[in-house]
PyMOL Python script that loads the backbone (N, CA, C, O; Angstrom):
from pymol import cmd

cmd.read_pdbstr("""\
ATOM      1  N   MET A   1     -47.832 -30.760 -19.616  1.00  0.00           N
ATOM      2  CA  MET A   1     -47.736 -29.840 -20.143  1.00  0.00           C
ATOM      3  C   MET A   1     -46.812 -31.180 -21.430  1.00  0.00           C
ATOM      4  O   MET A   1     -46.413 -32.310 -21.147  1.00  0.00           O
ATOM      5  N   ASN A   2     -46.747 -30.491 -22.716  1.00  0.00           N
ATOM      6  CA  ASN A   2     -45.776 -31.696 -23.368  1.00  0.00           C
ATOM      7  C   ASN A   2     -44.549 -30.813 -24.276  1.00  0.00           C
ATOM      8  O   ASN A   2     -44.221 -29.785 -23.685  1.00  0.00           O
ATOM      9  N   GLY A   3     -43.930 -31.004 -25.406  1.00  0.00           N
ATOM     10  CA  GLY A   3     -43.100 -30.935 -26.071  1.00  0.00           C
ATOM     11  C   GLY A   3     -42.837 -29.587 -26.667  1.00  0.00           C
ATOM     12  O   GLY A   3     -41.972 -28.711 -26.703  1.00  0.00           O
ATOM     13  N   ASN A   4     -44.444 -29.976 -27.271  1.00  0.00           N
ATOM     14  CA  ASN A   4     -44.667 -29.245 -28.009  1.00  0.00           C
ATOM     15  C   ASN A   4     -44.950 -28.152 -27.691  1.00  0.00           C
ATOM     16  O   ASN A   4     -44.461 -27.263 -28.388  1.00  0.00           O
ATOM     17  N   PHE A   5     -45.831 -27.745 -26.540  1.00  0.00           N
ATOM     18  CA  PHE A   5     -46.741 -26.785 -25.672  1.00  0.00           C
ATOM     19  C   PHE A   5     -45.747 -26.426 -25.650  1.00  0.00           C
ATOM     20  O   PHE A   5     -45.554 -25.912 -26.752  1.00  0.00           O
ATOM     21  N   PHE A   6     -44.657 -26.326 -24.900  1.00  0.00           N
ATOM     22  CA  PHE A   6     -43.651 -25.598 -24.405  1.00  0.00           C
ATOM     23  C   PHE A   6     -42.685 -24.910 -25.168  1.00  0.00           C
ATOM     24  O   PHE A   6     -42.271 -23.800 -24.836  1.00  0.00           O
ATOM     25  N   ALA A   7     -42.154 -25.750 -26.572  1.00  0.00           N
ATOM     26  CA  ALA A   7     -41.395 -25.002 -27.321  1.00  0.00           C
ATOM     27  C   ALA A   7     -42.458 -23.833 -27.844  1.00  0.00           C
ATOM     28  O   ALA A   7     -42.126 -22.672 -28.086  1.00  0.00           O
ATOM     29  N   GLU A   8     -43.507 -24.255 -27.941  1.00  0.00           N
ATOM     30  CA  GLU A   8     -44.312 -23.127 -28.715  1.00  0.00           C
ATOM     31  C   GLU A   8     -44.863 -21.569 -27.658  1.00  0.00           C
ATOM     32  O   GLU A   8     -45.430 -20.559 -28.075  1.00  0.00           O
ATOM     33  N   PHE A   9     -44.353 -21.960 -25.967  1.00  0.00           N
ATOM     34  CA  PHE A   9     -44.425 -20.859 -25.000  1.00  0.00           C
ATOM     35  C   PHE A   9     -43.250 -20.512 -25.127  1.00  0.00           C
ATOM     36  O   PHE A   9     -42.947 -19.455 -24.573  1.00  0.00           O
ATOM     37  N   ILE A  10     -42.278 -21.186 -25.816  1.00  0.00           N
ATOM     38  CA  ILE A  10     -40.516 -20.380 -25.516  1.00  0.00           C
ATOM     39  C   ILE A  10     -40.939 -18.497 -26.839  1.00  0.00           C
ATOM     40  O   ILE A  10     -40.841 -17.272 -26.759  1.00  0.00           O
ATOM     41  N   GLY A  11     -41.487 -19.797 -28.040  1.00  0.00           N
ATOM     42  CA  GLY A  11     -41.343 -18.670 -29.077  1.00  0.00           C
ATOM     43  C   GLY A  11     -42.054 -17.778 -29.222  1.00  0.00           C
ATOM     44  O   GLY A  11     -42.002 -16.920 -30.103  1.00  0.00           O
ATOM     45  N   LYS A  12     -43.486 -17.985 -27.580  1.00  0.00           N
ATOM     46  CA  LYS A  12     -44.175 -16.403 -27.895  1.00  0.00           C
ATOM     47  C   LYS A  12     -43.379 -15.441 -26.569  1.00  0.00           C
ATOM     48  O   LYS A  12     -43.127 -14.264 -26.310  1.00  0.00           O
ATOM     49  N   HIS A  13     -43.197 -16.811 -25.975  1.00  0.00           N
ATOM     50  CA  HIS A  13     -42.372 -15.879 -24.496  1.00  0.00           C
ATOM     51  C   HIS A  13     -41.234 -15.097 -24.102  1.00  0.00           C
ATOM     52  O   HIS A  13     -41.131 -14.002 -23.549  1.00  0.00           O
ATOM     53  N   PHE A  14     -40.009 -16.337 -24.731  1.00  0.00           N
ATOM     54  CA  PHE A  14     -39.085 -15.892 -24.027  1.00  0.00           C
ATOM     55  C   PHE A  14     -38.596 -14.515 -24.805  1.00  0.00           C
ATOM     56  O   PHE A  14     -38.430 -13.583 -24.018  1.00  0.00           O
ATOM     57  N   ASP A  15     -38.327 -14.190 -26.223  1.00  0.00           N
ATOM     58  CA  ASP A  15     -37.488 -13.504 -27.039  1.00  0.00           C
ATOM     59  C   ASP A  15     -37.957 -11.541 -26.029  1.00  0.00           C
ATOM     60  O   ASP A  15     -37.276 -10.540 -26.247  1.00  0.00           O
ATOM     61  N   THR A  16     -38.945 -11.546 -25.244  1.00  0.00           N
ATOM     62  CA  THR A  16     -39.462 -10.731 -24.854  1.00  0.00           C
ATOM     63  C   THR A  16     -39.187 -10.937 -23.115  1.00  0.00           C
ATOM     64  O   THR A  16     -38.382 -10.103 -22.699  1.00  0.00           O
ATOM     65  N   CYS A  17     -39.503 -11.512 -22.469  1.00  0.00           N
ATOM     66  CA  CYS A  17     -38.259 -11.798 -21.170  1.00  0.00           C
ATOM     67  C   CYS A  17     -36.372 -11.674 -21.310  1.00  0.00           C
ATOM     68  O   CYS A  17     -35.631 -11.555 -20.334  1.00  0.00           O
ATOM     69  N   PHE A  18     -36.137 -11.708 -22.050  1.00  0.00           N
ATOM     70  CA  PHE A  18     -34.700 -11.532 -22.320  1.00  0.00           C
ATOM     71  C   PHE A  18     -34.517 -10.358 -23.132  1.00  0.00           C
ATOM     72  O   PHE A  18     -33.312 -10.255 -23.363  1.00  0.00           O
ATOM     73  N   ALA A  19     -35.339  -9.188 -23.806  1.00  0.00           N
ATOM     74  CA  ALA A  19     -35.589  -7.990 -23.782  1.00  0.00           C
ATOM     75  C   ALA A  19     -35.543  -7.936 -22.298  1.00  0.00           C
ATOM     76  O   ALA A  19     -34.543  -8.173 -21.622  1.00  0.00           O
ATOM     77  N   LYS A  20     -36.839  -7.567 -21.806  1.00  0.00           N
ATOM     78  CA  LYS A  20     -37.283  -7.012 -20.299  1.00  0.00           C
ATOM     79  C   LYS A  20     -36.553  -6.871 -19.259  1.00  0.00           C
ATOM     80  O   LYS A  20     -36.586  -6.054 -18.338  1.00  0.00           O
ATOM     81  N   CYS A  21     -35.520  -8.228 -19.619  1.00  0.00           N
ATOM     82  CA  CYS A  21     -34.207  -8.156 -18.365  1.00  0.00           C
ATOM     83  C   CYS A  21     -33.491  -7.507 -18.550  1.00  0.00           C
ATOM     84  O   CYS A  21     -32.791  -7.199 -17.586  1.00  0.00           O
ATOM     85  N   GLY A  22     -33.135  -6.761 -20.130  1.00  0.00           N
ATOM     86  CA  GLY A  22     -32.068  -5.445 -20.231  1.00  0.00           C
ATOM     87  C   GLY A  22     -31.077  -5.934 -20.634  1.00  0.00           C
ATOM     88  O   GLY A  22     -30.012  -5.325 -20.530  1.00  0.00           O
ATOM     89  N   ARG A  23     -31.167  -7.436 -21.329  1.00  0.00           N
ATOM     90  CA  ARG A  23     -29.769  -8.257 -22.508  1.00  0.00           C
ATOM     91  C   ARG A  23     -29.790  -7.589 -23.603  1.00  0.00           C
ATOM     92  O   ARG A  23     -30.587  -7.446 -24.530  1.00  0.00           O
ATOM     93  N   LYS A  24     -28.530  -7.115 -23.267  1.00  0.00           N
ATOM     94  CA  LYS A  24     -27.926  -6.353 -25.122  1.00  0.00           C
ATOM     95  C   LYS A  24     -27.562  -7.468 -26.203  1.00  0.00           C
ATOM     96  O   LYS A  24     -27.745  -8.685 -26.241  1.00  0.00           O
ATOM     97  N   LYS A  25     -27.164  -6.847 -26.782  1.00  0.00           N
ATOM     98  CA  LYS A  25     -27.430  -7.867 -28.360  1.00  0.00           C
ATOM     99  C   LYS A  25     -26.074  -8.999 -28.293  1.00  0.00           C
ATOM    100  O   LYS A  25     -26.375 -10.116 -28.714  1.00  0.00           O
ATOM    101  N   ASP A  26     -24.730  -8.851 -27.849  1.00  0.00           N
ATOM    102  CA  ASP A  26     -23.830  -9.797 -27.597  1.00  0.00           C
ATOM    103  C   ASP A  26     -23.753 -10.440 -26.069  1.00  0.00           C
ATOM    104  O   ASP A  26     -22.725 -11.017 -25.716  1.00  0.00           O
ATOM    105  N   ASP A  27     -25.062 -10.293 -25.052  1.00  0.00           N
ATOM    106  CA  ASP A  27     -24.887 -11.191 -24.297  1.00  0.00           C
ATOM    107  C   ASP A  27     -25.017 -12.765 -24.479  1.00  0.00           C
ATOM    108  O   ASP A  27     -25.033 -13.326 -25.575  1.00  0.00           O
ATOM    109  N   ARG A  28     -25.093 -13.298 -23.435  1.00  0.00           N
ATOM    110  CA  ARG A  28     -25.519 -14.932 -23.293  1.00  0.00           C
ATOM    111  C   ARG A  28     -26.530 -15.081 -23.192  1.00  0.00           C
ATOM    112  O   ARG A  28     -26.970 -14.187 -22.469  1.00  0.00           O
ATOM    113  N   ARG A  29     -27.706 -16.101 -23.674  1.00  0.00           N
ATOM    114  CA  ARG A  29     -28.882 -16.149 -23.314  1.00  0.00           C
ATOM    115  C   ARG A  29     -29.027 -17.418 -22.463  1.00  0.00           C
ATOM    116  O   ARG A  29     -29.624 -18.225 -23.175  1.00  0.00           O
ATOM    117  N   LEU A  30     -28.839 -17.800 -21.633  1.00  0.00           N
ATOM    118  CA  LEU A  30     -28.436 -18.897 -20.949  1.00  0.00           C
ATOM    119  C   LEU A  30     -30.369 -19.433 -20.522  1.00  0.00           C
ATOM    120  O   LEU A  30     -31.240 -18.564 -20.473  1.00  0.00           O
ATOM    121  N   PHE A  31     -30.652 -20.743 -20.300  1.00  0.00           N
ATOM    122  CA  PHE A  31     -31.599 -21.540 -20.203  1.00  0.00           C
ATOM    123  C   PHE A  31     -31.646 -22.742 -19.602  1.00  0.00           C
ATOM    124  O   PHE A  31     -31.857 -23.735 -20.298  1.00  0.00           O
ATOM    125  N   PHE A  32     -31.437 -22.874 -18.060  1.00  0.00           N
ATOM    126  CA  PHE A  32     -31.419 -23.700 -17.866  1.00  0.00           C
ATOM    127  C   PHE A  32     -32.576 -24.453 -16.818  1.00  0.00           C
ATOM    128  O   PHE A  32     -33.491 -23.964 -16.155  1.00  0.00           O
ATOM    129  N   MET A  33     -32.099 -25.869 -16.988  1.00  0.00           N
ATOM    130  CA  MET A  33     -33.579 -26.825 -17.401  1.00  0.00           C
ATOM    131  C   MET A  33     -33.140 -27.800 -16.136  1.00  0.00           C
ATOM    132  O   MET A  33     -32.016 -28.060 -15.708  1.00  0.00           O
ATOM    133  N   ASP A  34     -35.071 -28.454 -15.490  1.00  0.00           N
ATOM    134  CA  ASP A  34     -34.203 -29.481 -13.718  1.00  0.00           C
ATOM    135  C   ASP A  34     -34.858 -31.359 -14.633  1.00  0.00           C
ATOM    136  O   ASP A  34     -35.295 -32.340 -14.031  1.00  0.00           O
ATOM    137  N   ASN A  35     -34.612 -31.152 -16.531  1.00  0.00           N
ATOM    138  CA  ASN A  35     -35.083 -32.690 -16.331  1.00  0.00           C
ATOM    139  C   ASN A  35     -36.602 -32.807 -16.676  1.00  0.00           C
ATOM    140  O   ASN A  35     -37.093 -33.835 -17.144  1.00  0.00           O
ATOM    141  N   ASP A  36     -37.255 -31.751 -16.426  1.00  0.00           N
ATOM    142  CA  ASP A  36     -38.846 -31.919 -16.914  1.00  0.00           C
ATOM    143  C   ASP A  36     -38.587 -32.306 -18.474  1.00  0.00           C
ATOM    144  O   ASP A  36     -37.882 -31.674 -19.261  1.00  0.00           O
ATOM    145  N   GLN A  37     -39.660 -34.031 -18.850  1.00  0.00           N
ATOM    146  CA  GLN A  37     -39.309 -34.322 -20.054  1.00  0.00           C
ATOM    147  C   GLN A  37     -39.603 -33.121 -21.475  1.00  0.00           C
ATOM    148  O   GLN A  37     -39.145 -33.188 -22.616  1.00  0.00           O
ATOM    149  N   SER A  38     -40.704 -31.874 -20.756  1.00  0.00           N
ATOM    150  CA  SER A  38     -41.388 -31.492 -21.955  1.00  0.00           C
ATOM    151  C   SER A  38     -39.833 -30.284 -22.404  1.00  0.00           C
ATOM    152  O   SER A  38     -39.682 -29.644 -23.444  1.00  0.00           O
ATOM    153  N   GLN A  39     -39.015 -30.339 -21.324  1.00  0.00           N
ATOM    154  CA  GLN A  39     -38.123 -29.524 -21.851  1.00  0.00           C
ATOM    155  C   GLN A  39     -37.181 -30.189 -22.844  1.00  0.00           C
ATOM    156  O   GLN A  39     -36.487 -29.812 -23.788  1.00  0.00           O
ATOM    157  N   MET A  40     -37.460 -31.384 -22.209  1.00  0.00           N
ATOM    158  CA  MET A  40     -35.788 -32.640 -23.276  1.00  0.00           C
ATOM    159  C   MET A  40     -36.354 -32.885 -24.405  1.00  0.00           C
ATOM    160  O   MET A  40     -35.497 -33.351 -25.156  1.00  0.00           O
ATOM    161  N   SER A  41     -37.367 -32.811 -24.919  1.00  0.00           N
ATOM    162  CA  SER A  41     -38.250 -33.068 -26.235  1.00  0.00           C
ATOM    163  C   SER A  41     -37.368 -32.567 -27.597  1.00  0.00           C
ATOM    164  O   SER A  41     -36.162 -32.747 -27.429  1.00  0.00           O
ATOM    165  N   LYS A  42     -37.731 -31.957 -28.952  1.00  0.00           N
ATOM    166  CA  LYS A  42     -36.435 -32.504 -29.778  1.00  0.00           C
ATOM    167  C   LYS A  42     -36.825 -31.115 -30.353  1.00  0.00           C
ATOM    168  O   LYS A  42     -36.065 -30.544 -31.134  1.00  0.00           O
ATOM    169  N   ALA A  43     -38.625 -30.285 -29.770  1.00  0.00           N
ATOM    170  CA  ALA A  43     -39.711 -29.727 -30.127  1.00  0.00           C
ATOM    171  C   ALA A  43     -39.042 -28.557 -29.242  1.00  0.00           C
ATOM    172  O   ALA A  43     -38.448 -27.846 -30.053  1.00  0.00           O
ATOM    173  N   ALA A  44     -38.864 -28.015 -27.891  1.00  0.00           N
ATOM    174  CA  ALA A  44     -38.600 -27.563 -27.134  1.00  0.00           C
ATOM    175  C   ALA A  44     -36.682 -26.978 -27.194  1.00  0.00           C
ATOM    176  O   ALA A  44     -36.136 -25.888 -27.025  1.00  0.00           O
ATOM    177  N   ARG A  45     -36.253 -28.173 -27.475  1.00  0.00           N
ATOM    178  CA  ARG A  45     -34.843 -28.203 -27.750  1.00  0.00           C
ATOM    179  C   ARG A  45     -34.345 -26.902 -29.300  1.00  0.00           C
ATOM    180  O   ARG A  45     -33.702 -25.889 -29.022  1.00  0.00           O
ATOM    181  N   LYS A  46     -34.746 -27.178 -30.685  1.00  0.00           N
ATOM    182  CA  LYS A  46     -34.979 -27.104 -31.561  1.00  0.00           C
ATOM    183  C   LYS A  46     -35.883 -25.075 -30.791  1.00  0.00           C
ATOM    184  O   LYS A  46     -35.149 -24.128 -31.075  1.00  0.00           O
ATOM    185  N   ALA A  47     -36.882 -24.769 -30.195  1.00  0.00           N
ATOM    186  CA  ALA A  47     -36.930 -23.782 -30.196  1.00  0.00           C
ATOM    187  C   ALA A  47     -35.912 -22.729 -29.017  1.00  0.00           C
ATOM    188  O   ALA A  47     -36.266 -21.553 -29.104  1.00  0.00           O
ATOM    189  N   ILE A  48     -35.254 -22.857 -28.425  1.00  0.00           N
ATOM    190  CA  ILE A  48     -33.951 -22.980 -27.804  1.00  0.00           C
ATOM    191  C   ILE A  48     -33.357 -22.402 -28.626  1.00  0.00           C
ATOM    192  O   ILE A  48     -33.160 -21.187 -28.622  1.00  0.00           O
ATOM    193  N   GLU A  49     -32.749 -23.680 -29.972  1.00  0.00           N
ATOM    194  CA  GLU A  49     -31.587 -22.768 -30.783  1.00  0.00           C
ATOM    195  C   GLU A  49     -32.084 -21.828 -31.570  1.00  0.00           C
ATOM    196  O   GLU A  49     -31.415 -21.033 -32.231  1.00  0.00           O
ATOM    197  N   LYS A  50     -33.537 -21.911 -31.507  1.00  0.00           N
ATOM    198  CA  LYS A  50     -33.915 -20.612 -32.640  1.00  0.00           C
ATOM    199  C   LYS A  50     -34.176 -19.120 -32.158  1.00  0.00           C
ATOM    200  O   LYS A  50     -34.521 -18.101 -32.755  1.00  0.00           O
ATOM    201  N   ILE A  51     -33.839 -19.439 -30.699  1.00  0.00           N
ATOM    202  CA  ILE A  51     -33.912 -18.216 -29.427  1.00  0.00           C
ATOM    203  C   ILE A  51     -32.083 -17.394 -29.819  1.00  0.00           C
ATOM    204  O   ILE A  51     -31.555 -16.299 -30.018  1.00  0.00           O
ATOM    205  N   GLU A  52     -31.710 -19.097 -29.711  1.00  0.00           N
ATOM    206  CA  GLU A  52     -29.728 -17.994 -29.634  1.00  0.00           C
ATOM    207  C   GLU A  52     -29.614 -18.357 -28.250  1.00  0.00           C
ATOM    208  O   GLU A  52     -28.607 -17.798 -27.814  1.00  0.00           O
ATOM    209  N   ALA A  53     -30.363 -19.253 -27.065  1.00  0.00           N
ATOM    210  CA  ALA A  53     -30.213 -19.333 -26.066  1.00  0.00           C
ATOM    211  C   ALA A  53     -29.621 -20.755 -25.255  1.00  0.00           C
ATOM    212  O   ALA A  53     -30.233 -21.822 -25.228  1.00  0.00           O
ATOM    213  N   GLU A  54     -28.491 -20.536 -24.708  1.00  0.00           N
ATOM    214  CA  GLU A  54     -27.640 -21.882 -24.303  1.00  0.00           C
ATOM    215  C   GLU A  54     -28.475 -22.710 -23.888  1.00  0.00           C
ATOM    216  O   GLU A  54     -29.518 -22.096 -24.114  1.00  0.00           O
ATOM    217  N   PHE A  55     -28.735 -23.549 -23.495  1.00  0.00           N
ATOM    218  CA  PHE A  55     -28.970 -24.849 -23.335  1.00  0.00           C
ATOM    219  C   PHE A  55     -28.275 -25.718 -22.382  1.00  0.00           C
ATOM    220  O   PHE A  55     -27.473 -26.604 -22.678  1.00  0.00           O
ATOM    221  N   HIS A  56     -28.810 -25.248 -20.750  1.00  0.00           N
ATOM    222  CA  HIS A  56     -28.100 -25.664 -19.471  1.00  0.00           C
ATOM    223  C   HIS A  56     -28.873 -27.370 -19.114  1.00  0.00           C
ATOM    224  O   HIS A  56     -29.916 -27.854 -19.554  1.00  0.00           O
ATOM    225  N   LYS A  57     -28.273 -27.704 -18.549  1.00  0.00           N
ATOM    226  CA  LYS A  57     -29.121 -29.137 -17.910  1.00  0.00           C
ATOM    227  C   LYS A  57     -28.778 -29.094 -16.370  1.00  0.00           C
ATOM    228  O   LYS A  57     -27.745 -28.467 -16.133  1.00  0.00           O
ATOM    229  N   ILE A  58     -29.361 -29.575 -15.375  1.00  0.00           N
ATOM    230  CA  ILE A  58     -28.737 -28.929 -14.156  1.00  0.00           C
ATOM    231  C   ILE A  58     -29.748 -30.314 -13.056  1.00  0.00           C
ATOM    232  O   ILE A  58     -30.903 -30.730 -13.141  1.00  0.00           O
ATOM    233  N   PRO A  59     -28.574 -30.648 -12.097  1.00  0.00           N
ATOM    234  CA  PRO A  59     -29.123 -32.093 -11.851  1.00  0.00           C
ATOM    235  C   PRO A  59     -30.461 -32.222 -10.760  1.00  0.00           C
ATOM    236  O   PRO A  59     -30.896 -31.410  -9.944  1.00  0.00           O
ATOM    237  N   ALA A  60     -30.737 -33.075 -10.984  1.00  0.00           N
ATOM    238  CA  ALA A  60     -31.805 -32.852  -9.880  1.00  0.00           C
ATOM    239  C   ALA A  60     -32.248 -33.095  -8.763  1.00  0.00           C
ATOM    240  O   ALA A  60     -32.043 -34.253  -8.402  1.00  0.00           O
ATOM    241  N   ARG A  61     -33.064 -32.120  -7.690  1.00  0.00           N
ATOM    242  CA  ARG A  61     -32.998 -32.088  -6.453  1.00  0.00           C
ATOM    243  C   ARG A  61     -31.337 -31.844  -6.310  1.00  0.00           C
ATOM    244  O   ARG A  61     -30.547 -32.483  -5.615  1.00  0.00           O
ATOM    245  N   SER A  62     -31.051 -30.587  -7.292  1.00  0.00           N
ATOM    246  CA  SER A  62     -29.867 -29.977  -7.102  1.00  0.00           C
ATOM    247  C   SER A  62     -29.677 -28.863  -5.667  1.00  0.00           C
ATOM    248  O   SER A  62     -29.889 -27.701  -6.011  1.00  0.00           O
ATOM    249  N   PRO A  63     -29.374 -28.987  -4.375  1.00  0.00           N
ATOM    250  CA  PRO A  63     -29.940 -27.851  -3.769  1.00  0.00           C
ATOM    251  C   PRO A  63     -29.321 -26.562  -3.438  1.00  0.00           C
ATOM    252  O   PRO A  63     -29.638 -25.694  -2.625  1.00  0.00           O
ATOM    253  N   ASP A  64     -28.545 -26.642  -4.112  1.00  0.00           N
ATOM    254  CA  ASP A  64     -27.323 -25.594  -4.899  1.00  0.00           C
ATOM    255  C   ASP A  64     -28.126 -25.086  -5.200  1.00  0.00           C
ATOM    256  O   ASP A  64     -28.416 -24.030  -4.637  1.00  0.00           O
ATOM    257  N   LEU A  65     -28.901 -25.596  -6.261  1.00  0.00           N
ATOM    258  CA  LEU A  65     -28.934 -24.894  -7.248  1.00  0.00           C
ATOM    259  C   LEU A  65     -30.423 -24.538  -7.601  1.00  0.00           C
ATOM    260  O   LEU A  65     -30.681 -23.813  -8.563  1.00  0.00           O
ATOM    261  N   LYS A  66     -31.435 -25.095  -6.757  1.00  0.00           N
ATOM    262  CA  LYS A  66     -32.350 -25.511  -6.621  1.00  0.00           C
ATOM    263  C   LYS A  66     -32.716 -24.849  -4.788  1.00  0.00           C
ATOM    264  O   LYS A  66     -32.692 -25.509  -3.750  1.00  0.00           O
ATOM    265  N   PRO A  67     -32.950 -23.733  -4.921  1.00  0.00           N
ATOM    266  CA  PRO A  67     -33.262 -23.096  -3.198  1.00  0.00           C
ATOM    267  C   PRO A  67     -34.560 -24.304  -2.578  1.00  0.00           C
ATOM    268  O   PRO A  67     -34.450 -25.240  -1.785  1.00  0.00           O
ATOM    269  N   ILE A  68     -35.541 -23.870  -3.208  1.00  0.00           N
ATOM    270  CA  ILE A  68     -36.644 -24.670  -2.748  1.00  0.00           C
ATOM    271  C   ILE A  68     -36.261 -25.981  -2.666  1.00  0.00           C
ATOM    272  O   ILE A  68     -36.845 -26.248  -1.616  1.00  0.00           O
ATOM    273  N   GLU A  69     -35.700 -27.043  -2.994  1.00  0.00           N
ATOM    274  CA  GLU A  69     -35.509 -27.831  -2.221  1.00  0.00           C
ATOM    275  C   GLU A  69     -35.433 -27.921  -0.636  1.00  0.00           C
ATOM    276  O   GLU A  69     -36.125 -28.398   0.264  1.00  0.00           O
ATOM    277  N   ASN A  70     -34.330 -27.271  -0.744  1.00  0.00           N
ATOM    278  CA  ASN A  70     -33.939 -26.722   1.161  1.00  0.00           C
ATOM    279  C   ASN A  70     -35.477 -26.619   1.657  1.00  0.00           C
ATOM    280  O   ASN A  70     -36.161 -27.513   2.155  1.00  0.00           O
ATOM    281  N   VAL A  71     -35.683 -25.824   1.493  1.00  0.00           N
ATOM    282  CA  VAL A  71     -37.729 -25.535   1.578  1.00  0.00           C
ATOM    283  C   VAL A  71     -38.107 -26.942   1.885  1.00  0.00           C
ATOM    284  O   VAL A  71     -38.095 -27.244   3.079  1.00  0.00           O
ATOM    285  N   PHE A  72     -38.435 -27.840   1.037  1.00  0.00           N
ATOM    286  CA  PHE A  72     -39.220 -29.037   1.121  1.00  0.00           C
ATOM    287  C   PHE A  72     -38.507 -30.174   2.063  1.00  0.00           C
ATOM    288  O   PHE A  72     -39.092 -30.941   2.827  1.00  0.00           O
ATOM    289  N   HIS A  73     -36.849 -30.076   1.778  1.00  0.00           N
ATOM    290  CA  HIS A  73     -36.554 -30.399   3.549  1.00  0.00           C
ATOM    291  C   HIS A  73     -36.774 -30.237   4.648  1.00  0.00           C
ATOM    292  O   HIS A  73     -36.757 -31.285   5.293  1.00  0.00           O
ATOM    293  N   LEU A  74     -37.098 -28.891   5.494  1.00  0.00           N
ATOM    294  CA  LEU A  74     -37.425 -28.297   6.490  1.00  0.00           C
ATOM    295  C   LEU A  74     -38.267 -28.167   6.811  1.00  0.00           C
ATOM    296  O   LEU A  74     -38.394 -27.740   7.959  1.00  0.00           O
ATOM    297  N   VAL A  75     -39.774 -28.543   5.749  1.00  0.00           N
ATOM    298  CA  VAL A  75     -41.273 -28.548   6.017  1.00  0.00           C
ATOM    299  C   VAL A  75     -40.984 -30.141   5.886  1.00  0.00           C
ATOM    300  O   VAL A  75     -41.376 -30.668   6.927  1.00  0.00           O
ATOM    301  N   LYS A  76     -40.448 -31.094   5.003  1.00  0.00           N
ATOM    302  CA  LYS A  76     -40.928 -32.504   5.196  1.00  0.00           C
ATOM    303  C   LYS A  76     -40.355 -32.679   6.968  1.00  0.00           C
ATOM    304  O   LYS A  76     -41.398 -32.802   7.610  1.00  0.00           O
ATOM    305  N   LYS A  77     -39.081 -32.737   8.003  1.00  0.00           N
ATOM    306  CA  LYS A  77     -38.698 -32.601   8.650  1.00  0.00           C
ATOM    307  C   LYS A  77     -39.268 -31.410  10.014  1.00  0.00           C
ATOM    308  O   LYS A  77     -38.828 -31.322  11.160  1.00  0.00           O
ATOM    309  N   CYS A  78     -40.419 -30.584   9.321  1.00  0.00           N
ATOM    310  CA  CYS A  78     -41.104 -30.844  10.450  1.00  0.00           C
ATOM    311  C   CYS A  78     -41.870 -31.571  10.795  1.00  0.00           C
ATOM    312  O   CYS A  78     -41.901 -31.917  11.976  1.00  0.00           O
ATOM    313  N   LEU A  79     -43.056 -32.213   9.556  1.00  0.00           N
ATOM    314  CA  LEU A  79     -43.964 -32.860   9.872  1.00  0.00           C
ATOM    315  C   LEU A  79     -43.738 -33.912  10.168  1.00  0.00           C
ATOM    316  O   LEU A  79     -44.703 -34.610  10.478  1.00  0.00           O
ATOM    317  N   LYS A  80     -42.065 -34.641  10.218  1.00  0.00           N
ATOM    318  CA  LYS A  80     -42.072 -36.137  10.818  1.00  0.00           C
ATOM    319  C   LYS A  80     -42.102 -35.401  12.007  1.00  0.00           C
ATOM    320  O   LYS A  80     -43.211 -35.297  12.531  1.00  0.00           O
ATOM    321  N   ASN A  81     -41.054 -34.810  12.616  1.00  0.00           N
ATOM    322  CA  ASN A  81     -41.052 -34.201  14.178  1.00  0.00           C
ATOM    323  C   ASN A  81     -42.654 -34.752  14.746  1.00  0.00           C
ATOM    324  O   ASN A  81     -43.184 -35.750  15.236  1.00  0.00           O
ATOM    325  N   GLU A  82     -43.061 -33.041  14.207  1.00  0.00           N
ATOM    326  CA  GLU A  82     -44.290 -33.182  14.453  1.00  0.00           C
ATOM    327  C   GLU A  82     -45.506 -34.942  14.762  1.00  0.00           C
ATOM    328  O   GLU A  82     -46.293 -35.085  15.697  1.00  0.00           O
ATOM    329  N   ALA A  83     -45.293 -35.720  13.908  1.00  0.00           N
ATOM    330  CA  ALA A  83     -46.080 -36.310  13.541  1.00  0.00           C
ATOM    331  C   ALA A  83     -45.651 -37.737  14.818  1.00  0.00           C
ATOM    332  O   ALA A  83     -46.441 -38.435  15.452  1.00  0.00           O
ATOM    333  N   ILE A  84     -44.295 -37.755  14.821  1.00  0.00           N
ATOM    334  CA  ILE A  84     -43.514 -38.332  16.074  1.00  0.00           C
ATOM    335  C   ILE A  84     -44.201 -37.747  17.594  1.00  0.00           C
ATOM    336  O   ILE A  84     -44.480 -38.507  18.522  1.00  0.00           O
ATOM    337  N   ALA A  85     -44.373 -36.461  17.622  1.00  0.00           N
ATOM    338  CA  ALA A  85     -44.256 -36.007  18.611  1.00  0.00           C
ATOM    339  C   ALA A  85     -46.084 -36.054  18.837  1.00  0.00           C
ATOM    340  O   ALA A  85     -46.358 -36.247  20.022  1.00  0.00           O
ATOM    341  N   ASN A  86     -47.019 -35.948  18.154  1.00  0.00           N
ATOM    342  CA  ASN A  86     -48.665 -36.486  18.418  1.00  0.00           C
ATOM    343  C   ASN A  86     -48.681 -37.656  18.243  1.00  0.00           C
ATOM    344  O   ASN A  86     -49.834 -37.807  17.840  1.00  0.00           O
ATOM    345  N   ASN A  87     -48.151 -38.801  18.253  1.00  0.00           N
ATOM    346  CA  ASN A  87     -48.345 -40.442  18.122  1.00  0.00           C
ATOM    347  C   ASN A  87     -48.772 -40.818  16.792  1.00  0.00           C
ATOM    348  O   ASN A  87     -49.047 -42.017  16.757  1.00  0.00           O
ATOM    349  N   ILE A  88     -48.963 -40.096  15.439  1.00  0.00           N
ATOM    350  CA  ILE A  88     -49.636 -39.783  14.532  1.00  0.00           C
ATOM    351  C   ILE A  88     -48.499 -40.823  13.614  1.00  0.00           C
ATOM    352  O   ILE A  88     -47.366 -40.510  13.248  1.00  0.00           O
ATOM    353  N   THR A  89     -49.246 -42.187  13.387  1.00  0.00           N
ATOM    354  CA  THR A  89     -48.676 -43.305  11.705  1.00  0.00           C
ATOM    355  C   THR A  89     -48.924 -42.758  10.581  1.00  0.00           C
ATOM    356  O   THR A  89     -48.627 -43.335   9.535  1.00  0.00           O
TER     357      THR A  89
END
""", "prot")
cmd.dss("prot")
cmd.show_as("cartoon", "prot")
cmd.util.cbc("prot")
cmd.orient("prot")
């Protein structure tokens, strides 16, 4: 995915997404991104501004904000323990 593709995706789908979530006229629109280069592009930022959303950047690998990171940690730990137990190098 590149910035232009992501910007086009925002233009086509985000208004619908915000509408479906029950957004009222005066509610804030928040967009949280995780440092993906396509989301950082000028085209994507302009598209986010056009739909009047606020752009928020979260730290990479932040388990508090991205719970999947906790799952990845547990899977990695289990695989490592299994490899040690089975003498796999």
